[in-house]
N, C-alpha and C positions, 0 to 999 in steps of 0.2 A: 602194714607189716614192717617191723623194725628191721634195719639192715642186717643185723646179726642173724635174723631168722630166715633170710632169703636162701632158698635151696642152692642157688648158684654160688654162694660163698664156699660151699664144699669143694667146688671145682677150682676156684680162682683165688682163694685167700690163703695166705701163709707162705713161708719160704719154700716148703716142699711142693708148691703148685707153680713154681717159677716157669717150668717148661710149658705148662698149660697156658699161662699168660703170654708166653713167647709166641705160641700159635695165634693168639688173638691179635698181638701186635702185627703179625704177618698179614692179617686181613684188614688192617687199617685202624684198629682200636688203640687209643692212648691209655696210659695208666689211669687217667681220670675216668675214662669211659668204663674201664674194667671194674671200677668201684660202684658203678650204677647197676640197677636191676637189668635182667635179661628177659626179653619177651619173645617167645617163639611165634612166628607167623607162618602157619602152614598154608600152602597154596596149591589148588587143584588145576592150575593153568595147564592147558595143552591145546594143540591145534586140530584135534580131531572133530570138534563140534563147536557151535556158536555159544553154548551154555557157559563154558569156561574160557572162551577165547580172549575176553578182555580182562581177565583177572590179574595178569602180570602188571598192566597199567594201573589197576585198582589198588594193588598192594603198595605201590609207590607212595601215594598220599597217606595211606594207613601207617606206613613206617615213619613218614614225616611227623605224623601226630604222636607216635610213640616216642620218637627222638626229642621232639619239642617238650614233651612232658617229663623228660629226664631219664629215659631208659634206652637200652640198646635193643633195637629190633633185629631179629635173626630169622630170615626167611628160608624156608625149605619147601621142597615140592613133594607131592604125592601123585597118585594116578586117578583116572576117571574112565568110565565106560558110558557111552551114550545109549540110553534105552531107545530113544527116538530113532536112531540110525540102525541099531542092531536088531530091533524086535522083528520077529518073523524069520530069523536066521539062526544059524549055529552060534553066532556072536552073542546072542541074548543070554546064552547059558553062563556067560562070564559076569553078567551084571550084578546079581545078588552077591556072588562071591566077592566081587570088588569092594562091596561095602565093608566086609570084614578086613580085607587087606588094607584099605584106606585107614580105617580106625586103628588097626594094629600099627601101621607105619607112623601115623601121627603120634600115637602113644609112645612108641619106641624112641623116636627122636626127642620128644618132650621129656621123657624120663632120663634118657641117656645124657642129654645135655643140661638137665636139671634147670629148665626154664622156670623163672619166678612167676610168669604169667603166660597165657597162651591165647592167641587170636587165630581162628580158623577162617580162611577165605574159600568159599565153595559156591557152586552154582548149578548143580544138576541133581537128578533123582536120588542117586545113592551117595553122593558126596556130602549132602546135607546131614542125613541121619548118621553117616559114618563120622563126620566131624563132631556131631553132638555126642556120640558114644565116646569118642576120644576125650572130649572135654570132661565128661562125667567120670571117666576112668582116671584121668590124670588129676582131676580135682584141684586145679590151680585157678586163681582168678583170671577172668578173661571173657571173651565173647566169640560168637559165631557171626561172621559177616557174609550175607548172601550177595552174590554178584549182581543179581537183579534179573528181571524178566526182559525179554527182547521187546523192541518197539514193534508197533503194527506196520505191516506192509500196505501198499496201495496197488489195487488192480482194477483197472477200468472204472476209476472214480470212487471206489469204496475201500474201506479198510479190510485187510485180510490177515490171517495168521496161518500157522502150519496146519491147524485144524481144517481150514478150508481146502488145503491140498489133499488131506485124507479124503474129504468128501468128494473132491474133484476126481480122484482116482476111480471111485465108484461110478461117478457120473460119466466118465470117459468109457468105462467098461460097459455101461448101459447104453452108450451111444448118444447121451444127452449133450455132451460137449466133445470137441475133437481133441486128438492128441496134441495138436498145435496149441489149443486153448490151455490144456494142462501144462505144457512146457512153459507157456507164457506166465501162468500163475506161479509155478514152482520157482521161477527165477526171481520173483519179487516178494513172495510171502514172508521171507525171513530177511529183513534188510540189514542185519548186522549182529553184533555180539549180544548175547542174552539167552536166558532159558526159555523154553516153549511158552508162547503167549496164551495162557489159559490156566484155569484152576486144575492143572495136572499135578503130578507128584512134586516137582520142584517148587512151584509157587505155594502149594499146600504146605509143604514142610517148612518153607521159609516163614510163612504166616504163623505156623505152629511154634517156631523158634522164638518169635516175638512174644506170643501169648504165654509160653512156658517159662520165659525169662532168660533164655540164653542169648538173645539178640536185643539190642536197644529198640524200643518201639518206634516204628515209622521209618527206620532205615532200610529194612529189607525190601519194602514195597517200591523203592525208587528204581526205575529201569536202569539197566546196565549202561546204556548209551546216553543217559541224561547227565549233563555236566554236574548236577547237584550230587550225583553219586560219589564223585571224588571228594567233594567237601564233606559228605557224610562219613566217608572212610577215614578222613583225617580226624574227625571228631571221635570216631570209634577208638582210634589210637590213644587219644587223651583219656577217654572213658575207661579203657583197660587199666590205665595207671591208677585211676580213682578206685577201681575195684581192688587193685593190688594194695593200695594204701589202707583200704578198709578190710582187707583180707576176706573179701566176699567170694565164696567158692560155689561151684555148681551144686555141691551136696547140700548147701543151705537154701538153694533156689528151687531145686527139683523136688518139690513137696507133693503130697497127694492132691492138694488143692490146685497146684499148677497143672498137673496132668488132667484133672477134671475140667479145668478151663480150656485146655488144649483140645480135649475130646469134644467139648461143646462148640468150639470155634470151627473145627473140621466139619462137624455135622451141619452147623448153621450155614457154612459157605459152600456146601456140596463138594467138599474136597476129595482128594484121591483116596481110594481104599488102601493104598500103600501106606497111609499114615498108621494103620493098624499093624502092618508088617514091620 
């Protein structure tokens, strides 16, 4: 995309935009920086769940990649609700609603600040589709970067995940294991940051994003705690600028064939029925 065609030029170019540029100087940008493209980085980081817990650290190498490629990364936050924590309670009523709020909030910031490109960083059931919806609505070059799945835990010599905890709840209720066994398992099943370890909604949607073309292939499948994830995030930053240079937008990627491929991938992998929702 030619510099004169960048949306951000409307905000920051010309004598009458001096006050806007002054605000950017206040946050550390130089006159040279202000002449570069602006890339929005939406982040669903928060401390209420492991899914998004590591996203603040993941955004750092992503922004380094954007900056090294010659643009200004501008990070902003949105919200998230954990389905895994809230389900079966009144809290679950907020989950689907949050998808719309997240999509709206990302779109509002991206449109209001006229970003030239947009990268969304997300990691749980509703943040992934919400981020995809926002990318499609804004229709600026960019990507969705999934934070990654959680690593497996270890219990009594075998690998375990949160699914084993759900099974153990039933086993304890049936008297097959003790409450002490259950407590021991729950303490080790989720060893750190990352989304639920299974082909549940988050991992299904992250796979779908690669197949449909909104995420670089192979990047979403790297676990959140794997050191390789940070290297991948930095590469995504550079790739976002390549998309901007080519003016490659979601509207050109989200074709009927892309959706057909996504449907096939979800069916073949036994993915979450939430993919339809």
